[in-house]
C-alpha angles and dihedrals in degrees: 000000000000108000105166111061120204120244090257090053093049094058113025089144120072087225132358092248091067090081091051091048089054092048090052089053092046094047107033116190109272115248112268094016108166101172092248121142111287130211093210139321122199106151117211112243125180120232090246090059090056089053091051092053091049093047092050095048118112115254089245091056092048090051091049091054092044091056093042094051093042099049105031096093126159089253091052093050092051093045093053091050089054091047098049112019095077082077091215102134100092146329119237141142124262096252089044089053090052090053089046089054089058087081085075095086120179096208091163095056105104094188101064143023094190120131120237088252091056091052090053091048091049092058093043093047092054089053090048092048090054092053096247119166117282092245089054092050088053091047088056090051095052101033096101099035089103087076086086082090085082088062090055095058102269115144119243092252089061094049108040135022138095105304122227137173118276121204095048139060118302117245114240087225092070107104115264093009093174090070088070088072088081092052109099091218090067091072097034109107090214092062110026100078124088093257098029110170093350135087117239110265092013093139130242091270086073095047122093104221120198110284122262149110094304096061092042097052090044090061093044090055102032095106095049114041132061119266092254091055092047090054089052090053096045100043107029090109095039092104095157086067108035099033103028101033094232129149094033089145090069097050127104130197092273092057092049090050092051096046095085089056092051089050091048090056097043098081091055091051095050111023109038101078116121138154092252108109118221113230100244093187093054093042098045097087092053093049095043088054091047092049092051089055091064110015136052119239093266130024133184121263 
């Protein structure tokens, strides 16, 4: 297993937001979306449309997906869980973590000069404006804090990206599916069947998704937020499931019950970016009070 990525592998994207821009293009907001609870959304897309998205992708985005699909093996996903989920790197508060994340500066992003904290506030403020529950507003504020993995030396392809199950066959509806041909798991008989190492209906709790900021922040917050919010954190990048309807054979009743909440959160994750900067000084008292309602002063990272 390759454990030390080269500099080129660490940063194939010009800026980390390039992946999110591509996802927004690949999954445009459905007409009439009003951010109300959904019962399920898996838009039908023809194979030709997938090819068009891939052809139009920037070379940097294509390289990002090539690295992600090549290196995100089942062994890698399990190793990263072992490396990080002891949560023994540091102790800090949630607002402190957001300020810490500000070190992740996208100087090469020509479209925005917002700090990471301002991006988090932008998502949370849209949730607040729409009258969503306080725990959901806070979920929006923390949902990308797992990107601090970039500050600890992890390459972009191990921090962001569309998540997918490892340890079983890859869905052809995952973007750039041909790049999985270079992943050794694709020819490993333990992993290249629909169920792979899992039992049918085992539930997503038992599935090792590809490693990234979603899984990490879920574990950081799992003792503090409601189950619905934790599902939003853990699965907000699992587009093959909540936007394409794949991997239904691995779901249990709990997953099916939580899916509408993941779908309810998805528009805020993808479609609330604007050039209007939130005033972090003015908003800080509200969010510090909200954080205290659910989190202790310091948590483990």
